[in-house]
mmJSON file of the N, C-alpha and C atoms, coordinates in Angstrom:
{"data_MODEL":{"atom_site":{
"group_PDB":["ATOM","ATOM","ATOM","ATOM","ATOM","ATOM","ATOM","ATOM","ATOM","ATOM","ATOM","ATOM","ATOM","ATOM","ATOM","ATOM","ATOM","ATOM","ATOM","ATOM","ATOM","ATOM","ATOM","ATOM","ATOM","ATOM","ATOM","ATOM","ATOM","ATOM","ATOM","ATOM","ATOM","ATOM","ATOM","ATOM","ATOM","ATOM","ATOM","ATOM","ATOM","ATOM","ATOM","ATOM","ATOM","ATOM","ATOM","ATOM","ATOM","ATOM","ATOM","ATOM","ATOM","ATOM","ATOM","ATOM","ATOM","ATOM","ATOM","ATOM","ATOM","ATOM","ATOM","ATOM","ATOM","ATOM","ATOM","ATOM","ATOM","ATOM","ATOM","ATOM","ATOM","ATOM","ATOM","ATOM","ATOM","ATOM","ATOM","ATOM","ATOM","ATOM","ATOM","ATOM","ATOM","ATOM","ATOM","ATOM","ATOM","ATOM","ATOM","ATOM","ATOM","ATOM","ATOM","ATOM","ATOM","ATOM","ATOM","ATOM","ATOM","ATOM","ATOM","ATOM","ATOM","ATOM","ATOM","ATOM","ATOM","ATOM","ATOM","ATOM","ATOM","ATOM","ATOM","ATOM","ATOM","ATOM","ATOM","ATOM","ATOM","ATOM","ATOM","ATOM","ATOM","ATOM","ATOM","ATOM","ATOM","ATOM","ATOM","ATOM","ATOM","ATOM","ATOM","ATOM","ATOM","ATOM","ATOM","ATOM","ATOM","ATOM","ATOM","ATOM","ATOM","ATOM","ATOM","ATOM","ATOM","ATOM","ATOM","ATOM","ATOM","ATOM","ATOM","ATOM","ATOM","ATOM","ATOM","ATOM","ATOM","ATOM","ATOM","ATOM","ATOM","ATOM","ATOM","ATOM","ATOM","ATOM","ATOM","ATOM","ATOM","ATOM","ATOM","ATOM","ATOM","ATOM","ATOM","ATOM","ATOM","ATOM","ATOM","ATOM","ATOM","ATOM","ATOM","ATOM","ATOM","ATOM","ATOM","ATOM","ATOM","ATOM","ATOM","ATOM","ATOM","ATOM","ATOM","ATOM","ATOM","ATOM","ATOM","ATOM","ATOM","ATOM","ATOM","ATOM","ATOM","ATOM","ATOM","ATOM","ATOM","ATOM","ATOM","ATOM","ATOM","ATOM","ATOM"],
"id":[1,2,3,4,5,6,7,8,9,10,11,12,13,14,15,16,17,18,19,20,21,22,23,24,25,26,27,28,29,30,31,32,33,34,35,36,37,38,39,40,41,42,43,44,45,46,47,48,49,50,51,52,53,54,55,56,57,58,59,60,61,62,63,64,65,66,67,68,69,70,71,72,73,74,75,76,77,78,79,80,81,82,83,84,85,86,87,88,89,90,91,92,93,94,95,96,97,98,99,100,101,102,103,104,105,106,107,108,109,110,111,112,113,114,115,116,117,118,119,120,121,122,123,124,125,126,127,128,129,130,131,132,133,134,135,136,137,138,139,140,141,142,143,144,145,146,147,148,149,150,151,152,153,154,155,156,157,158,159,160,161,162,163,164,165,166,167,168,169,170,171,172,173,174,175,176,177,178,179,180,181,182,183,184,185,186,187,188,189,190,191,192,193,194,195,196,197,198,199,200,201,202,203,204,205,206,207,208,209,210,211,212,213,214,215,216,217,218,219],
"type_symbol":["N","C","C","N","C","C","N","C","C","N","C","C","N","C","C","N","C","C","N","C","C","N","C","C","N","C","C","N","C","C","N","C","C","N","C","C","N","C","C","N","C","C","N","C","C","N","C","C","N","C","C","N","C","C","N","C","C","N","C","C","N","C","C","N","C","C","N","C","C","N","C","C","N","C","C","N","C","C","N","C","C","N","C","C","N","C","C","N","C","C","N","C","C","N","C","C","N","C","C","N","C","C","N","C","C","N","C","C","N","C","C","N","C","C","N","C","C","N","C","C","N","C","C","N","C","C","N","C","C","N","C","C","N","C","C","N","C","C","N","C","C","N","C","C","N","C","C","N","C","C","N","C","C","N","C","C","N","C","C","N","C","C","N","C","C","N","C","C","N","C","C","N","C","C","N","C","C","N","C","C","N","C","C","N","C","C","N","C","C","N","C","C","N","C","C","N","C","C","N","C","C","N","C","C","N","C","C","N","C","C","N","C","C","N","C","C","N","C","C"],
"label_atom_id":["N","CA","C","N","CA","C","N","CA","C","N","CA","C","N","CA","C","N","CA","C","N","CA","C","N","CA","C","N","CA","C","N","CA","C","N","CA","C","N","CA","C","N","CA","C","N","CA","C","N","CA","C","N","CA","C","N","CA","C","N","CA","C","N","CA","C","N","CA","C","N","CA","C","N","CA","C","N","CA","C","N","CA","C","N","CA","C","N","CA","C","N","CA","C","N","CA","C","N","CA","C","N","CA","C","N","CA","C","N","CA","C","N","CA","C","N","CA","C","N","CA","C","N","CA","C","N","CA","C","N","CA","C","N","CA","C","N","CA","C","N","CA","C","N","CA","C","N","CA","C","N","CA","C","N","CA","C","N","CA","C","N","CA","C","N","CA","C","N","CA","C","N","CA","C","N","CA","C","N","CA","C","N","CA","C","N","CA","C","N","CA","C","N","CA","C","N","CA","C","N","CA","C","N","CA","C","N","CA","C","N","CA","C","N","CA","C","N","CA","C","N","CA","C","N","CA","C","N","CA","C","N","CA","C","N","CA","C","N","CA","C","N","CA","C","N","CA","C","N","CA","C","N","CA","C"],
"label_alt_id":[null,null,null,null,null,null,null,null,null,null,null,null,null,null,null,null,null,null,null,null,null,null,null,null,null,null,null,null,null,null,null,null,null,null,null,null,null,null,null,null,null,null,null,null,null,null,null,null,null,null,null,null,null,null,null,null,null,null,null,null,null,null,null,null,null,null,null,null,null,null,null,null,null,null,null,null,null,null,null,null,null,null,null,null,null,null,null,null,null,null,null,null,null,null,null,null,null,null,null,null,null,null,null,null,null,null,null,null,null,null,null,null,null,null,null,null,null,null,null,null,null,null,null,null,null,null,null,null,null,null,null,null,null,null,null,null,null,null,null,null,null,null,null,null,null,null,null,null,null,null,null,null,null,null,null,null,null,null,null,null,null,null,null,null,null,null,null,null,null,null,null,null,null,null,null,null,null,null,null,null,null,null,null,null,null,null,null,null,null,null,null,null,null,null,null,null,null,null,null,null,null,null,null,null,null,null,null,null,null,null,null,null,null,null,null,null,null,null,null],
"label_comp_id":["UNK","UNK","UNK","UNK","UNK","UNK","UNK","UNK","UNK","UNK","UNK","UNK","UNK","UNK","UNK","UNK","UNK","UNK","UNK","UNK","UNK","UNK","UNK","UNK","UNK","UNK","UNK","UNK","UNK","UNK","UNK","UNK","UNK","UNK","UNK","UNK","UNK","UNK","UNK","UNK","UNK","UNK","UNK","UNK","UNK","UNK","UNK","UNK","UNK","UNK","UNK","UNK","UNK","UNK","UNK","UNK","UNK","UNK","UNK","UNK","UNK","UNK","UNK","UNK","UNK","UNK","UNK","UNK","UNK","UNK","UNK","UNK","UNK","UNK","UNK","UNK","UNK","UNK","UNK","UNK","UNK","UNK","UNK","UNK","UNK","UNK","UNK","UNK","UNK","UNK","UNK","UNK","UNK","UNK","UNK","UNK","UNK","UNK","UNK","UNK","UNK","UNK","UNK","UNK","UNK","UNK","UNK","UNK","UNK","UNK","UNK","UNK","UNK","UNK","UNK","UNK","UNK","UNK","UNK","UNK","UNK","UNK","UNK","UNK","UNK","UNK","UNK","UNK","UNK","UNK","UNK","UNK","UNK","UNK","UNK","UNK","UNK","UNK","UNK","UNK","UNK","UNK","UNK","UNK","UNK","UNK","UNK","UNK","UNK","UNK","UNK","UNK","UNK","UNK","UNK","UNK","UNK","UNK","UNK","UNK","UNK","UNK","UNK","UNK","UNK","UNK","UNK","UNK","UNK","UNK","UNK","UNK","UNK","UNK","UNK","UNK","UNK","UNK","UNK","UNK","UNK","UNK","UNK","UNK","UNK","UNK","UNK","UNK","UNK","UNK","UNK","UNK","UNK","UNK","UNK","UNK","UNK","UNK","UNK","UNK","UNK","UNK","UNK","UNK","UNK","UNK","UNK","UNK","UNK","UNK","UNK","UNK","UNK","UNK","UNK","UNK","UNK","UNK","UNK"],
"label_asym_id":["A","A","A","A","A","A","A","A","A","A","A","A","A","A","A","A","A","A","A","A","A","A","A","A","A","A","A","A","A","A","A","A","A","A","A","A","A","A","A","A","A","A","A","A","A","A","A","A","A","A","A","A","A","A","A","A","A","A","A","A","A","A","A","A","A","A","A","A","A","A","A","A","A","A","A","A","A","A","A","A","A","A","A","A","A","A","A","A","A","A","A","A","A","A","A","A","A","A","A","A","A","A","A","A","A","A","A","A","A","A","A","A","A","A","A","A","A","A","A","A","A","A","A","A","A","A","A","A","A","A","A","A","A","A","A","A","A","A","A","A","A","A","A","A","A","A","A","A","A","A","A","A","A","A","A","A","A","A","A","A","A","A","A","A","A","A","A","A","A","A","A","A","A","A","A","A","A","A","A","A","A","A","A","A","A","A","A","A","A","A","A","A","A","A","A","A","A","A","A","A","A","A","A","A","A","A","A","A","A","A","A","A","A","A","A","A","A","A","A"],
"label_entity_id":["1","1","1","1","1","1","1","1","1","1","1","1","1","1","1","1","1","1","1","1","1","1","1","1","1","1","1","1","1","1","1","1","1","1","1","1","1","1","1","1","1","1","1","1","1","1","1","1","1","1","1","1","1","1","1","1","1","1","1","1","1","1","1","1","1","1","1","1","1","1","1","1","1","1","1","1","1","1","1","1","1","1","1","1","1","1","1","1","1","1","1","1","1","1","1","1","1","1","1","1","1","1","1","1","1","1","1","1","1","1","1","1","1","1","1","1","1","1","1","1","1","1","1","1","1","1","1","1","1","1","1","1","1","1","1","1","1","1","1","1","1","1","1","1","1","1","1","1","1","1","1","1","1","1","1","1","1","1","1","1","1","1","1","1","1","1","1","1","1","1","1","1","1","1","1","1","1","1","1","1","1","1","1","1","1","1","1","1","1","1","1","1","1","1","1","1","1","1","1","1","1","1","1","1","1","1","1","1","1","1","1","1","1","1","1","1","1","1","1"],
"label_seq_id":[1,1,1,2,2,2,3,3,3,4,4,4,5,5,5,6,6,6,7,7,7,8,8,8,9,9,9,10,10,10,11,11,11,12,12,12,13,13,13,14,14,14,15,15,15,16,16,16,17,17,17,18,18,18,19,19,19,20,20,20,21,21,21,22,22,22,23,23,23,24,24,24,25,25,25,26,26,26,27,27,27,28,28,28,29,29,29,30,30,30,31,31,31,32,32,32,33,33,33,34,34,34,35,35,35,36,36,36,37,37,37,38,38,38,39,39,39,40,40,40,41,41,41,42,42,42,43,43,43,44,44,44,45,45,45,46,46,46,47,47,47,48,48,48,49,49,49,50,50,50,51,51,51,52,52,52,53,53,53,54,54,54,55,55,55,56,56,56,57,57,57,58,58,58,59,59,59,60,60,60,61,61,61,62,62,62,63,63,63,64,64,64,65,65,65,66,66,66,67,67,67,68,68,68,69,69,69,70,70,70,71,71,71,72,72,72,73,73,73],
"pdbx_PDB_ins_code":[null,null,null,null,null,null,null,null,null,null,null,null,null,null,null,null,null,null,null,null,null,null,null,null,null,null,null,null,null,null,null,null,null,null,null,null,null,null,null,null,null,null,null,null,null,null,null,null,null,null,null,null,null,null,null,null,null,null,null,null,null,null,null,null,null,null,null,null,null,null,null,null,null,null,null,null,null,null,null,null,null,null,null,null,null,null,null,null,null,null,null,null,null,null,null,null,null,null,null,null,null,null,null,null,null,null,null,null,null,null,null,null,null,null,null,null,null,null,null,null,null,null,null,null,null,null,null,null,null,null,null,null,null,null,null,null,null,null,null,null,null,null,null,null,null,null,null,null,null,null,null,null,null,null,null,null,null,null,null,null,null,null,null,null,null,null,null,null,null,null,null,null,null,null,null,null,null,null,null,null,null,null,null,null,null,null,null,null,null,null,null,null,null,null,null,null,null,null,null,null,null,null,null,null,null,null,null,null,null,null,null,null,null,null,null,null,null,null,null],
"Cartn_x":[-1.177,-0.67,-0.397,-0.734,-0.46,0.791,1.648,2.789,2.433,2.335,1.811,2.827,2.718,3.445,2.477,2.912,2.03,2.751,2.049,2.559,2.058,2.958,2.564,2.394,3.137,3.048,3.54,2.905,3.24,2.51,3.264,2.642,2.792,1.916,1.98,2.292,3.12,3.511,2.978,2.378,1.874,2.802,2.72,3.579,3.06,1.74,1.152,-0.138,-0.185,-1.373,-2.512,-2.256,-3.309,-4.268,-3.93,-4.787,-5.901,-6.039,-7.122,-6.832,-5.567,-5.198,-5.069,-6.152,-6.109,-6.723,-7.121,-7.69,-6.642,-6.58,-5.64,-6.184,-5.325,-5.815,-6.375,-7.371,-8.009,-7.195,-6.264,-5.521,-4.512,-4.158,-3.214,-1.765,-0.867,0.56,1.056,1.854,2.423,3.276,3.304,4.0,3.398,2.381,1.701,0.199,-0.444,-1.834,-2.86,-2.559,-3.554,-3.255,-2.296,-1.937,-2.513,-2.654,-3.165,-2.2,-2.261,-1.505,-2.163,-1.344,-1.865,-2.009,-1.208,-1.219,-0.795,-0.927,-0.629,0.216,1.265,2.098,1.957,1.431,1.264,2.33,3.05,4.106,3.553,3.866,3.488,4.747,4.666,5.832,6.226,5.244,5.512,5.575,4.917,4.812,4.539,4.583,4.173,2.89,1.995,0.718,0.692,0.463,0.396,-1.053,-1.588,-2.977,-2.989,-3.623,-3.805,-5.299,-5.664,-7.073,-7.573,-6.708,-7.085,-6.642,-7.586,-7.287,-6.457,-6.418,-5.615,-4.124,-3.751,-2.345,-1.743,-2.499,-2.035,-2.15,-1.073,-1.065,-0.67,-1.622,-1.274,-0.506,0.807,1.665,1.786,1.924,2.107,1.156,0.699,-0.036,0.914,1.308,2.268,1.504,1.69,1.039,2.103,1.823,2.78,2.056,2.778,2.229,3.03,2.326,2.968,3.45,4.707,5.261,4.902,4.417,4.099,5.372,5.345,6.5,6.789,5.767,5.928,6.56,6.528,7.066,8.561],
"Cartn_y":[16.906,15.568,15.136,13.893,13.336,12.474,12.645,11.764,10.847,9.564,8.617,7.551,7.059,5.86,4.701,3.672,2.541,1.257,0.416,-0.901,-1.892,-2.37,-3.257,-4.698,-5.126,-6.503,-7.452,-8.599,-9.56,-9.114,-8.775,-8.206,-9.137,-8.921,-9.61,-8.563,-8.918,-7.971,-8.436,-7.502,-7.825,-7.231,-7.761,-7.287,-5.996,-5.822,-4.652,-4.295,-3.129,-2.743,-2.254,-2.004,-1.507,-2.602,-3.851,-4.947,-5.246,-4.482,-4.694,-5.758,-6.074,-7.085,-6.446,-5.943,-5.266,-6.101,-7.324,-8.217,-9.231,-9.48,-10.467,-11.867,-12.822,-14.183,-14.792,-15.61,-16.24,-17.402,-17.898,-19.078,-18.767,-17.51,-17.153,-17.233,-17.23,-17.208,-18.631,-18.843,-20.176,-20.595,-21.838,-22.439,-22.067,-21.241,-20.882,-20.902,-22.044,-22.161,-21.38,-21.024,-20.31,-18.816,-18.329,-16.912,-16.216,-14.929,-14.113,-12.961,-12.437,-11.233,-10.024,-9.055,-7.83,-6.689,-6.705,-5.596,-6.086,-5.178,-5.481,-4.348,-4.686,-3.689,-3.919,-2.923,-3.015,-2.21,-2.83,-2.159,-1.669,-0.443,0.144,0.72,1.135,1.722,3.05,3.813,5.149,5.234,4.347,4.48,3.121,3.111,1.935,2.274,1.322,1.509,0.581,1.163,0.399,0.349,-0.86,-1.047,-1.776,-1.156,-1.822,-1.984,-3.02,-3.341,-3.109,-2.634,-2.343,-0.918,-0.023,1.381,1.67,0.744,0.961,0.753,0.301,0.111,1.364,2.437,3.662,4.844,5.615,6.797,8.005,8.908,10.118,11.085,11.157,11.898,13.378,13.712,15.097,15.442,16.681,17.234,18.198,17.88,18.677,19.501,20.806,21.697,22.228,22.15,22.606,23.176,23.938,24.497,23.91,23.321,22.691,23.738,23.66,24.601,24.121,25.029,24.695,24.577,23.761,23.551,24.787,25.534,26.696,27.888,27.939,29.117,29.134],
"Cartn_z":[1.435,1.378,2.808,3.117,4.428,4.367,5.343,5.528,6.683,6.412,7.388,7.727,8.934,9.337,9.189,8.499,8.21,8.592,9.318,9.678,8.634,7.774,6.686,7.154,8.139,8.595,7.516,7.393,6.341,5.081,4.042,2.843,1.649,0.691,-0.597,-1.648,-2.623,-3.658,-5.001,-5.756,-7.089,-8.139,-9.338,-10.417,-11.028,-11.082,-11.735,-11.015,-10.364,-9.6,-10.485,-11.779,-12.66,-13.111,-12.868,-13.304,-12.301,-11.269,-10.32,-9.284,-9.06,-8.079,-6.697,-6.182,-4.9,-3.786,-4.088,-3.088,-2.66,-1.37,-0.863,-1.097,-1.362,-1.589,-0.316,-0.472,0.68,1.235,0.468,0.907,2.006,2.206,3.263,2.807,3.766,3.507,3.261,2.206,2.002,3.198,3.512,4.64,5.998,6.037,7.285,7.015,7.059,6.587,7.397,8.627,9.435,9.537,8.786,8.799,7.571,7.652,6.54,6.271,5.059,4.723,5.381,5.761,6.373,5.375,4.308,3.362,1.984,1.024,-0.369,-0.93,-1.68,-2.345,-3.842,-4.548,-5.993,-6.697,-7.591,-8.347,-9.672,-9.987,-11.256,-11.884,-13.117,-13.782,-13.138,-12.651,-12.14,-10.621,-9.904,-8.453,-7.819,-6.487,-5.724,-4.996,-4.941,-4.261,-3.05,-1.873,-0.636,-0.185,-0.001,0.4,1.735,2.728,4.012,4.228,4.948,5.111,6.518,7.404,8.781,9.081,9.326,9.542,10.776,11.715,12.919,12.66,11.459,11.114,10.47,10.354,9.704,10.665,10.786,11.643,10.8,10.478,9.712,10.61,10.416,11.33,10.98,9.693,9.28,8.141,8.113,6.986,6.288,5.069,4.319,3.293,3.338,2.377,1.418,0.128,-0.863,-2.055,-2.848,-4.079,-5.228,-6.171,-7.31,-8.296,-8.705,-9.663,-11.066,-11.885,-13.271,-14.097,-15.109,-15.957,-16.807,-17.195,-18.068,-17.374,-16.052,-15.327,-15.276],
"occupancy":[1.0,1.0,1.0,1.0,1.0,1.0,1.0,1.0,1.0,1.0,1.0,1.0,1.0,1.0,1.0,1.0,1.0,1.0,1.0,1.0,1.0,1.0,1.0,1.0,1.0,1.0,1.0,1.0,1.0,1.0,1.0,1.0,1.0,1.0,1.0,1.0,1.0,1.0,1.0,1.0,1.0,1.0,1.0,1.0,1.0,1.0,1.0,1.0,1.0,1.0,1.0,1.0,1.0,1.0,1.0,1.0,1.0,1.0,1.0,1.0,1.0,1.0,1.0,1.0,1.0,1.0,1.0,1.0,1.0,1.0,1.0,1.0,1.0,1.0,1.0,1.0,1.0,1.0,1.0,1.0,1.0,1.0,1.0,1.0,1.0,1.0,1.0,1.0,1.0,1.0,1.0,1.0,1.0,1.0,1.0,1.0,1.0,1.0,1.0,1.0,1.0,1.0,1.0,1.0,1.0,1.0,1.0,1.0,1.0,1.0,1.0,1.0,1.0,1.0,1.0,1.0,1.0,1.0,1.0,1.0,1.0,1.0,1.0,1.0,1.0,1.0,1.0,1.0,1.0,1.0,1.0,1.0,1.0,1.0,1.0,1.0,1.0,1.0,1.0,1.0,1.0,1.0,1.0,1.0,1.0,1.0,1.0,1.0,1.0,1.0,1.0,1.0,1.0,1.0,1.0,1.0,1.0,1.0,1.0,1.0,1.0,1.0,1.0,1.0,1.0,1.0,1.0,1.0,1.0,1.0,1.0,1.0,1.0,1.0,1.0,1.0,1.0,1.0,1.0,1.0,1.0,1.0,1.0,1.0,1.0,1.0,1.0,1.0,1.0,1.0,1.0,1.0,1.0,1.0,1.0,1.0,1.0,1.0,1.0,1.0,1.0,1.0,1.0,1.0,1.0,1.0,1.0,1.0,1.0,1.0,1.0,1.0,1.0,1.0,1.0,1.0,1.0,1.0,1.0],
"B_iso_or_equiv":[0.0,0.0,0.0,0.0,0.0,0.0,0.0,0.0,0.0,0.0,0.0,0.0,0.0,0.0,0.0,0.0,0.0,0.0,0.0,0.0,0.0,0.0,0.0,0.0,0.0,0.0,0.0,0.0,0.0,0.0,0.0,0.0,0.0,0.0,0.0,0.0,0.0,0.0,0.0,0.0,0.0,0.0,0.0,0.0,0.0,0.0,0.0,0.0,0.0,0.0,0.0,0.0,0.0,0.0,0.0,0.0,0.0,0.0,0.0,0.0,0.0,0.0,0.0,0.0,0.0,0.0,0.0,0.0,0.0,0.0,0.0,0.0,0.0,0.0,0.0,0.0,0.0,0.0,0.0,0.0,0.0,0.0,0.0,0.0,0.0,0.0,0.0,0.0,0.0,0.0,0.0,0.0,0.0,0.0,0.0,0.0,0.0,0.0,0.0,0.0,0.0,0.0,0.0,0.0,0.0,0.0,0.0,0.0,0.0,0.0,0.0,0.0,0.0,0.0,0.0,0.0,0.0,0.0,0.0,0.0,0.0,0.0,0.0,0.0,0.0,0.0,0.0,0.0,0.0,0.0,0.0,0.0,0.0,0.0,0.0,0.0,0.0,0.0,0.0,0.0,0.0,0.0,0.0,0.0,0.0,0.0,0.0,0.0,0.0,0.0,0.0,0.0,0.0,0.0,0.0,0.0,0.0,0.0,0.0,0.0,0.0,0.0,0.0,0.0,0.0,0.0,0.0,0.0,0.0,0.0,0.0,0.0,0.0,0.0,0.0,0.0,0.0,0.0,0.0,0.0,0.0,0.0,0.0,0.0,0.0,0.0,0.0,0.0,0.0,0.0,0.0,0.0,0.0,0.0,0.0,0.0,0.0,0.0,0.0,0.0,0.0,0.0,0.0,0.0,0.0,0.0,0.0,0.0,0.0,0.0,0.0,0.0,0.0,0.0,0.0,0.0,0.0,0.0,0.0],
"pdbx_formal_charge":[null,null,null,null,null,null,null,null,null,null,null,null,null,null,null,null,null,null,null,null,null,null,null,null,null,null,null,null,null,null,null,null,null,null,null,null,null,null,null,null,null,null,null,null,null,null,null,null,null,null,null,null,null,null,null,null,null,null,null,null,null,null,null,null,null,null,null,null,null,null,null,null,null,null,null,null,null,null,null,null,null,null,null,null,null,null,null,null,null,null,null,null,null,null,null,null,null,null,null,null,null,null,null,null,null,null,null,null,null,null,null,null,null,null,null,null,null,null,null,null,null,null,null,null,null,null,null,null,null,null,null,null,null,null,null,null,null,null,null,null,null,null,null,null,null,null,null,null,null,null,null,null,null,null,null,null,null,null,null,null,null,null,null,null,null,null,null,null,null,null,null,null,null,null,null,null,null,null,null,null,null,null,null,null,null,null,null,null,null,null,null,null,null,null,null,null,null,null,null,null,null,null,null,null,null,null,null,null,null,null,null,null,null,null,null,null,null,null,null],
"auth_seq_id":[1,1,1,2,2,2,3,3,3,4,4,4,5,5,5,6,6,6,7,7,7,8,8,8,9,9,9,10,10,10,11,11,11,12,12,12,13,13,13,14,14,14,15,15,15,16,16,16,17,17,17,18,18,18,19,19,19,20,20,20,21,21,21,22,22,22,23,23,23,24,24,24,25,25,25,26,26,26,27,27,27,28,28,28,29,29,29,30,30,30,31,31,31,32,32,32,33,33,33,34,34,34,35,35,35,36,36,36,37,37,37,38,38,38,39,39,39,40,40,40,41,41,41,42,42,42,43,43,43,44,44,44,45,45,45,46,46,46,47,47,47,48,48,48,49,49,49,50,50,50,51,51,51,52,52,52,53,53,53,54,54,54,55,55,55,56,56,56,57,57,57,58,58,58,59,59,59,60,60,60,61,61,61,62,62,62,63,63,63,64,64,64,65,65,65,66,66,66,67,67,67,68,68,68,69,69,69,70,70,70,71,71,71,72,72,72,73,73,73],
"auth_comp_id":["UNK","UNK","UNK","UNK","UNK","UNK","UNK","UNK","UNK","UNK","UNK","UNK","UNK","UNK","UNK","UNK","UNK","UNK","UNK","UNK","UNK","UNK","UNK","UNK","UNK","UNK","UNK","UNK","UNK","UNK","UNK","UNK","UNK","UNK","UNK","UNK","UNK","UNK","UNK","UNK","UNK","UNK","UNK","UNK","UNK","UNK","UNK","UNK","UNK","UNK","UNK","UNK","UNK","UNK","UNK","UNK","UNK","UNK","UNK","UNK","UNK","UNK","UNK","UNK","UNK","UNK","UNK","UNK","UNK","UNK","UNK","UNK","UNK","UNK","UNK","UNK","UNK","UNK","UNK","UNK","UNK","UNK","UNK","UNK","UNK","UNK","UNK","UNK","UNK","UNK","UNK","UNK","UNK","UNK","UNK","UNK","UNK","UNK","UNK","UNK","UNK","UNK","UNK","UNK","UNK","UNK","UNK","UNK","UNK","UNK","UNK","UNK","UNK","UNK","UNK","UNK","UNK","UNK","UNK","UNK","UNK","UNK","UNK","UNK","UNK","UNK","UNK","UNK","UNK","UNK","UNK","UNK","UNK","UNK","UNK","UNK","UNK","UNK","UNK","UNK","UNK","UNK","UNK","UNK","UNK","UNK","UNK","UNK","UNK","UNK","UNK","UNK","UNK","UNK","UNK","UNK","UNK","UNK","UNK","UNK","UNK","UNK","UNK","UNK","UNK","UNK","UNK","UNK","UNK","UNK","UNK","UNK","UNK","UNK","UNK","UNK","UNK","UNK","UNK","UNK","UNK","UNK","UNK","UNK","UNK","UNK","UNK","UNK","UNK","UNK","UNK","UNK","UNK","UNK","UNK","UNK","UNK","UNK","UNK","UNK","UNK","UNK","UNK","UNK","UNK","UNK","UNK","UNK","UNK","UNK","UNK","UNK","UNK","UNK","UNK","UNK","UNK","UNK","UNK"],
"auth_asym_id":["A","A","A","A","A","A","A","A","A","A","A","A","A","A","A","A","A","A","A","A","A","A","A","A","A","A","A","A","A","A","A","A","A","A","A","A","A","A","A","A","A","A","A","A","A","A","A","A","A","A","A","A","A","A","A","A","A","A","A","A","A","A","A","A","A","A","A","A","A","A","A","A","A","A","A","A","A","A","A","A","A","A","A","A","A","A","A","A","A","A","A","A","A","A","A","A","A","A","A","A","A","A","A","A","A","A","A","A","A","A","A","A","A","A","A","A","A","A","A","A","A","A","A","A","A","A","A","A","A","A","A","A","A","A","A","A","A","A","A","A","A","A","A","A","A","A","A","A","A","A","A","A","A","A","A","A","A","A","A","A","A","A","A","A","A","A","A","A","A","A","A","A","A","A","A","A","A","A","A","A","A","A","A","A","A","A","A","A","A","A","A","A","A","A","A","A","A","A","A","A","A","A","A","A","A","A","A","A","A","A","A","A","A","A","A","A","A","A","A"],
"auth_atom_id":["N","CA","C","N","CA","C","N","CA","C","N","CA","C","N","CA","C","N","CA","C","N","CA","C","N","CA","C","N","CA","C","N","CA","C","N","CA","C","N","CA","C","N","CA","C","N","CA","C","N","CA","C","N","CA","C","N","CA","C","N","CA","C","N","CA","C","N","CA","C","N","CA","C","N","CA","C","N","CA","C","N","CA","C","N","CA","C","N","CA","C","N","CA","C","N","CA","C","N","CA","C","N","CA","C","N","CA","C","N","CA","C","N","CA","C","N","CA","C","N","CA","C","N","CA","C","N","CA","C","N","CA","C","N","CA","C","N","CA","C","N","CA","C","N","CA","C","N","CA","C","N","CA","C","N","CA","C","N","CA","C","N","CA","C","N","CA","C","N","CA","C","N","CA","C","N","CA","C","N","CA","C","N","CA","C","N","CA","C","N","CA","C","N","CA","C","N","CA","C","N","CA","C","N","CA","C","N","CA","C","N","CA","C","N","CA","C","N","CA","C","N","CA","C","N","CA","C","N","CA","C","N","CA","C","N","CA","C","N","CA","C","N","CA","C","N","CA","C","N","CA","C","N","CA","C"],
"pdbx_PDB_model_num":[1,1,1,1,1,1,1,1,1,1,1,1,1,1,1,1,1,1,1,1,1,1,1,1,1,1,1,1,1,1,1,1,1,1,1,1,1,1,1,1,1,1,1,1,1,1,1,1,1,1,1,1,1,1,1,1,1,1,1,1,1,1,1,1,1,1,1,1,1,1,1,1,1,1,1,1,1,1,1,1,1,1,1,1,1,1,1,1,1,1,1,1,1,1,1,1,1,1,1,1,1,1,1,1,1,1,1,1,1,1,1,1,1,1,1,1,1,1,1,1,1,1,1,1,1,1,1,1,1,1,1,1,1,1,1,1,1,1,1,1,1,1,1,1,1,1,1,1,1,1,1,1,1,1,1,1,1,1,1,1,1,1,1,1,1,1,1,1,1,1,1,1,1,1,1,1,1,1,1,1,1,1,1,1,1,1,1,1,1,1,1,1,1,1,1,1,1,1,1,1,1,1,1,1,1,1,1,1,1,1,1,1,1,1,1,1,1,1,1]
}}}
């Protein structure tokens, strides 16, 4: 698993990421007609999904290695 530092910038938040709402709107940010969103945050019942569209905004800082414990053990 990678632990990353991510610069979200101006983000848009969706109500449910499972509906395929992973594209940013073309209209831009309300009240700022020439600006665009930098990232998208999708909310799900179990987790949050962070989507960035520019790879230079993400820095993979740590590689975390772990072993998953089984429930039966």
